[in-house]
Kinemage of the C-alpha trace (Angstrom):
@kinemage 1
@onewidth
@group {chain A} dominant
@subgroup {mainchain}
@vectorlist {calphas} color= white
{ca unk a 1} P 26.535 -19.496 -31.533
{ca unk a 2} L 24.508 -16.528 -32.758
{ca unk a 3} L 22.473 -18.706 -34.944
{ca unk a 4} L 21.821 -21.226 -31.984
{ca unk a 5} L 20.627 -18.212 -29.875
{ca unk a 6} L 18.265 -17.056 -32.695
{ca unk a 7} L 16.944 -20.581 -32.999
{ca unk a 8} L 16.107 -20.675 -29.334
{ca unk a 9} L 14.118 -17.477 -29.644
{ca unk a 10} L 11.902 -18.861 -32.369
{ca unk a 11} L 9.035 -19.803 -29.851
{ca unk a 12} L 6.593 -17.948 -27.541
{ca unk a 13} L 8.548 -18.706 -24.345
{ca unk a 14} L 11.380 -17.033 -22.570
{ca unk a 15} L 14.249 -19.361 -21.685
{ca unk a 16} L 15.810 -17.398 -18.858
{ca unk a 17} L 19.663 -16.972 -19.059
{ca unk a 18} L 21.839 -18.149 -16.209
{ca unk a 19} L 21.636 -15.604 -13.307
{ca unk a 20} L 23.554 -15.428 -9.951
{ca unk a 21} L 20.663 -13.684 -8.148
{ca unk a 22} L 18.555 -16.774 -7.091
{ca unk a 23} L 21.617 -18.299 -5.345
{ca unk a 24} L 22.753 -15.070 -3.692
{ca unk a 25} L 19.198 -14.298 -2.626
{ca unk a 26} L 18.977 -17.718 -0.957
{ca unk a 27} L 22.263 -17.144 0.969
{ca unk a 28} L 21.112 -13.687 2.103
{ca unk a 29} L 17.685 -15.150 3.209
{ca unk a 30} L 19.523 -17.612 5.158
{ca unk a 31} L 21.666 -14.897 6.813
{ca unk a 32} L 18.458 -12.979 7.604
{ca unk a 33} L 16.969 -16.089 9.294
{ca unk a 34} L 20.182 -16.337 11.353
{ca unk a 35} L 19.806 -12.641 12.348
{ca unk a 36} L 16.189 -13.090 13.400
{ca unk a 37} L 17.065 -16.178 15.485
{ca unk a 38} L 19.926 -14.243 17.152
{ca unk a 39} L 17.429 -11.425 17.802
{ca unk a 40} L 15.083 -13.801 19.523
{ca unk a 41} L 17.933 -15.094 21.778
{ca unk a 42} L 19.329 -11.671 22.594
{ca unk a 43} L 22.713 -12.185 20.917
{ca unk a 44} L 24.343 -8.762 20.147
{ca unk a 45} L 25.492 -9.847 16.699
{ca unk a 46} L 21.912 -9.927 15.350
{ca unk a 47} L 21.802 -6.168 14.485
{ca unk a 48} L 24.878 -6.462 12.354
{ca unk a 49} L 23.608 -9.574 10.549
{ca unk a 50} L 20.210 -8.230 9.917
{ca unk a 51} L 21.389 -4.834 8.702
{ca unk a 52} L 23.973 -6.563 6.436
{ca unk a 53} L 21.278 -9.093 5.081
{ca unk a 54} L 18.739 -6.314 4.580
{ca unk a 55} L 21.226 -4.187 2.673
{ca unk a 56} L 22.225 -7.185 0.493
{ca unk a 57} L 18.629 -8.148 -0.143
{ca unk a 58} L 17.743 -4.631 -1.382
{ca unk a 59} L 20.781 -4.601 -3.669
{ca unk a 60} L 19.866 -8.070 -5.141
{ca unk a 61} L 16.289 -6.797 -5.647
{ca unk a 62} L 17.525 -3.837 -7.524
{ca unk a 63} L 19.816 -5.786 -9.895
{ca unk a 64} L 17.437 -8.650 -10.384
{ca unk a 65} L 14.627 -6.339 -11.269
{ca unk a 66} L 17.018 -4.531 -13.613
{ca unk a 67} L 17.621 -7.762 -15.493
{ca unk a 68} L 13.946 -8.627 -15.631
{ca unk a 69} L 13.057 -5.107 -16.951
{ca unk a 70} L 15.853 -5.309 -19.495
{ca unk a 71} L 14.687 -8.653 -20.780
{ca unk a 72} L 10.978 -7.620 -21.007
{ca unk a 73} L 11.299 -3.940 -22.084
{ca unk a 74} L 14.399 -3.698 -24.191
{ca unk a 75} L 15.164 -7.243 -25.403
{ca unk a 76} L 11.480 -8.070 -26.158
{ca unk a 77} L 11.587 -11.529 -24.596
{ca unk a 78} L 8.267 -11.056 -22.893
{ca unk a 79} L 5.845 -12.087 -25.679
{ca unk a 80} L 2.166 -12.306 -25.135
{ca unk a 81} L 2.349 -15.818 -23.953
{ca unk a 82} L 5.120 -14.988 -21.425
{ca unk a 83} L 3.022 -11.996 -20.175
{ca unk a 84} L 0.017 -14.361 -19.586
{ca unk a 85} L 2.331 -16.747 -17.656
{ca unk a 86} L 3.764 -13.794 -15.649
{ca unk a 87} L 0.060 -12.878 -14.802
{ca unk a 88} L -0.640 -16.483 -13.702
{ca unk a 89} L 2.469 -16.287 -11.445
{ca unk a 90} L 1.224 -13.051 -9.954
{ca unk a 91} L -2.180 -14.630 -9.256
{ca unk a 92} L -0.557 -17.693 -7.628
{ca unk a 93} L 1.592 -15.305 -5.470
{ca unk a 94} L -1.408 -13.518 -4.318
{ca unk a 95} L -3.190 -16.783 -3.538
{ca unk a 96} L -0.254 -17.857 -1.357
{ca unk a 97} L -0.659 -14.476 0.382
{ca unk a 98} L -4.349 -15.232 1.056
{ca unk a 99} L -3.348 -18.494 2.696
{ca unk a 100} L -0.785 -16.618 4.751
{ca unk a 101} L -3.366 -14.122 6.238
{ca unk a 102} L -5.995 -16.976 6.461
{ca unk a 103} L -3.733 -18.557 9.111
{ca unk a 104} L -3.749 -15.431 11.210
{ca unk a 105} L -7.572 -14.902 10.856
{ca unk a 106} L -7.950 -18.510 11.815
{ca unk a 107} L -6.038 -18.083 15.018
{ca unk a 108} L -7.981 -14.930 15.831
{ca unk a 109} L -11.398 -16.359 15.301
{ca unk a 110} L -10.620 -19.687 16.983
{ca unk a 111} L -9.811 -17.728 20.119
{ca unk a 112} L -12.435 -14.905 19.799
{ca unk a 113} L -15.656 -17.018 18.796
{ca unk a 114} L -15.265 -19.349 21.729
{ca unk a 115} L -13.019 -17.732 24.332
{ca unk a 116} L -11.592 -20.126 26.883
{ca unk a 117} L -11.741 -19.838 30.587
{ca unk a 118} L -7.946 -18.963 30.762
{ca unk a 119} L -8.847 -15.507 29.167
{ca unk a 120} L -11.993 -15.142 31.290
{ca unk a 121} L -14.539 -16.552 28.726
{ca unk a 122} L -14.937 -13.057 27.157
{ca unk a 123} L -13.526 -11.242 24.072
{ca unk a 124} L -11.590 -9.041 24.312
{ca unk a 125} L -10.002 -10.643 27.431
{ca unk a 126} L -10.178 -8.838 30.732
{ca unk a 127} L -7.645 -5.980 30.981
{ca unk a 128} L -7.680 -5.391 27.196
{ca unk a 129} L -9.212 -2.142 26.033
{ca unk a 130} L -10.075 -2.455 22.284
{ca unk a 131} L -9.018 0.371 20.061
{ca unk a 132} L -11.751 2.731 18.975
{ca unk a 133} L -12.572 1.787 15.361
{ca unk a 134} L -14.061 5.176 14.525
{ca unk a 135} L -10.808 7.223 14.866
{ca unk a 136} L -7.469 6.175 13.128
{ca unk a 137} L -8.734 2.741 12.018
{ca unk a 138} L -11.733 4.280 10.243
{ca unk a 139} L -9.403 6.922 8.621
{ca unk a 140} L -7.047 4.326 7.403
{ca unk a 141} L -10.016 2.294 5.985
{ca unk a 142} L -11.103 5.435 3.955
{ca unk a 143} L -7.489 6.096 2.888
{ca unk a 144} L -7.047 2.549 1.404
{ca unk a 145} L -10.457 2.600 -0.222
{ca unk a 146} L -9.498 5.941 -1.864
{ca unk a 147} L -6.183 4.475 -2.842
{ca unk a 148} L -7.921 1.596 -4.566
{ca unk a 149} L -9.839 4.231 -6.693
{ca unk a 150} L -6.562 6.169 -7.566
{ca unk a 151} L -4.705 3.068 -8.511
{ca unk a 152} L -7.612 1.961 -10.725
{ca unk a 153} L -7.759 5.432 -12.240
{ca unk a 154} L -3.959 4.938 -13.194
{ca unk a 155} L -4.742 1.654 -14.729
{ca unk a 156} L -7.569 2.911 -16.937
{ca unk a 157} L -5.517 5.969 -17.873
{ca unk a 158} L -2.657 3.687 -19.097
{ca unk a 159} L -5.160 1.742 -21.285
{ca unk a 160} L -6.316 4.987 -22.716
{ca unk a 161} L -2.844 6.215 -23.401
{ca unk a 162} L -3.043 9.047 -20.959
{ca unk a 163} L 0.446 9.281 -19.477
{ca unk a 164} L -0.315 12.350 -17.207
{ca unk a 165} L -3.252 10.725 -15.470
{ca unk a 166} L -1.176 7.504 -14.972
{ca unk a 167} L 1.430 9.594 -13.184
{ca unk a 168} L -1.112 11.361 -11.051
{ca unk a 169} L -2.972 8.178 -10.127
{ca unk a 170} L 0.220 6.416 -9.081
{ca unk a 171} L 1.600 9.441 -7.277
{ca unk a 172} L -1.567 9.845 -5.179
{ca unk a 173} L -1.771 6.177 -4.390
{ca unk a 174} L 1.839 6.216 -3.111
{ca unk a 175} L 1.065 9.217 -0.982
{ca unk a 176} L -2.086 7.589 0.449
{ca unk a 177} L 0.024 4.471 1.272
{ca unk a 178} L 2.642 6.485 3.091
{ca unk a 179} L -0.056 8.380 5.210
{ca unk a 180} L -1.646 4.929 5.951
{ca unk a 181} L 1.721 3.723 7.368
{ca unk a 182} L 2.338 6.748 9.390
{ca unk a 183} L -1.106 6.499 10.925
{ca unk a 184} L -0.508 2.812 11.845
{ca unk a 185} L 2.807 3.590 13.454
{ca unk a 186} L 1.046 6.372 15.459
{ca unk a 187} L -1.628 3.951 16.564
{ca unk a 188} L 0.932 1.325 17.670
{ca unk a 189} L 2.688 3.909 19.709
{ca unk a 190} L -0.452 4.948 21.579
{ca unk a 191} L -2.182 1.549 21.990
{ca unk a 192} L -2.975 0.480 25.453
{ca unk a 193} L -1.794 -3.180 24.936
{ca unk a 194} L 1.252 -4.858 23.518
{ca unk a 195} L 2.027 -7.857 21.339
{ca unk a 196} L 2.800 -9.895 24.550
{ca unk a 197} L -0.651 -9.201 26.126
{ca unk a 198} L -2.032 -12.671 25.629
{ca unk a 199} L -3.657 -14.081 22.567
{ca unk a 200} L -5.424 -10.848 21.721
{ca unk a 201} L -2.357 -8.659 21.494
{ca unk a 202} L -0.500 -11.510 19.688
{ca unk a 203} L -3.115 -11.942 16.989
{ca unk a 204} L -3.907 -8.299 16.655
{ca unk a 205} L -0.297 -7.193 16.215
{ca unk a 206} L 0.779 -10.121 13.992
{ca unk a 207} L -2.101 -9.588 11.713
{ca unk a 208} L -2.159 -5.716 11.540
{ca unk a 209} L 1.614 -5.700 11.519
{ca unk a 210} L 2.057 -8.020 8.520
{ca unk a 211} L -0.722 -6.138 6.675
{ca unk a 212} L 1.261 -2.906 7.413
{ca unk a 213} L 4.374 -4.602 5.981
{ca unk a 214} L 2.443 -5.567 2.912
{ca unk a 215} L 1.269 -1.892 2.526
{ca unk a 216} L 4.915 -0.905 2.654
{ca unk a 217} L 5.904 -3.410 0.110
{ca unk a 218} L 2.993 -2.470 -2.119
{ca unk a 219} L 4.058 1.220 -1.679
{ca unk a 220} L 7.594 0.454 -2.791
{ca unk a 221} L 6.191 -1.695 -5.683
{ca unk a 222} L 4.137 1.363 -6.872
{ca unk a 223} L 7.203 3.605 -6.588
{ca unk a 224} L 9.201 1.381 -8.847
{ca unk a 225} L 6.192 1.374 -11.273
{ca unk a 226} L 5.991 5.087 -11.197
{ca unk a 227} L 9.818 5.431 -12.055
{ca unk a 228} L 9.321 2.800 -14.936
{ca unk a 229} L 6.346 4.888 -16.220
{ca unk a 230} L 8.335 8.007 -16.179
{ca unk a 231} L 10.952 6.130 -18.262
{ca unk a 232} L 8.425 4.978 -20.845
{ca unk a 233} L 8.565 1.338 -19.878
{ca unk a 234} L 4.819 0.689 -20.257
{ca unk a 235} L 2.620 0.619 -23.298
{ca unk a 236} L -1.035 -0.209 -23.727
{ca unk a 237} L -0.252 -3.814 -24.746
{ca unk a 238} L 2.753 -4.267 -22.396
{ca unk a 239} L 2.396 -3.392 -18.717
{ca unk a 240} L 2.431 -6.552 -16.721
{ca unk a 241} L 4.492 -5.045 -13.926
{ca unk a 242} L 1.999 -2.263 -13.293
{ca unk a 243} L -0.850 -4.765 -13.444
{ca unk a 244} L 0.840 -6.937 -10.890
{ca unk a 245} L 1.257 -3.847 -8.634
{ca unk a 246} L -2.358 -2.926 -8.974
{ca unk a 247} L -3.656 -6.475 -8.174
{ca unk a 248} L -1.331 -6.615 -5.248
{ca unk a 249} L -2.732 -3.224 -3.904
{ca unk a 250} L -6.341 -4.362 -4.418
{ca unk a 251} L -5.482 -7.476 -2.326
{ca unk a 252} L -4.141 -5.379 0.399
{ca unk a 253} L -7.358 -3.207 0.384
{ca unk a 254} L -9.512 -6.278 0.713
{ca unk a 255} L -7.461 -7.787 3.567
{ca unk a 256} L -7.645 -4.546 5.448
{ca unk a 257} L -11.544 -4.384 5.098
{ca unk a 258} L -11.741 -7.860 6.697
{ca unk a 259} L -9.264 -6.823 9.309
{ca unk a 260} L -10.962 -3.664 10.134
{ca unk a 261} L -14.448 -5.493 10.542
{ca unk a 262} L -13.059 -8.300 12.650
{ca unk a 263} L -10.325 -6.906 14.762
{ca unk a 264} L -11.313 -3.343 15.171
{ca unk a 265} L -15.043 -3.049 14.789
{ca unk a 266} L -16.216 -6.367 16.157
{ca unk a 267} L -14.368 -6.190 19.644
{ca unk a 268} L -15.554 -2.618 20.190
{ca unk a 269} L -19.297 -3.144 19.679
């Protein structure tokens, strides 16, 4: 049996061992969908289902990531070929995210470029006061641009073997991501329109809300990378996880710039 396993490892690819996490994650995702549907229909059980599914999903993520880290960092299964394939997977995932946000931008521009008579033929529609883009939105733009610099600083420091600067770059980026999220929550609480205020409110909150969710996910992603860096998981040659987090963060930055120009600045001028 040991000889058979050694024979399987005589190649550049990683044959993943049997894992329960994909099946369990699928079941938990199904429960989360049920919770969301229950929430939309005002069933009181939705809070319990959503809380349970979210708790299970976080647990699965922790154990699944633990297994991947163990395979790549301690067992040495992530060869250069496997690392390149993982990078390709990250790129494809980001491309799918581009298509996701494209659908929201398409809905926004299809309504704003040629506003229909139902919304008064103007954009923003009558009764909607666009947010001032030169207050919190501009601050958030500067925050994300600065975070892009700090995370790039961390990447270049890693390639140079400077662990202290890697730590500082990741720490500052995480702090900036948290500040961005807090500013966005404050903006939502003080906005003069809601998500149910016509097509403008729907497209605005759906797009900015999902972007805020991606910022939150990216911040958690970077927190995991910071913990891994502290535990000496990354080297100059092997740091695919950190690269993926950096690429994801840059994607979030670019989406926000487009979002700021189209949904904050354009309706205001």
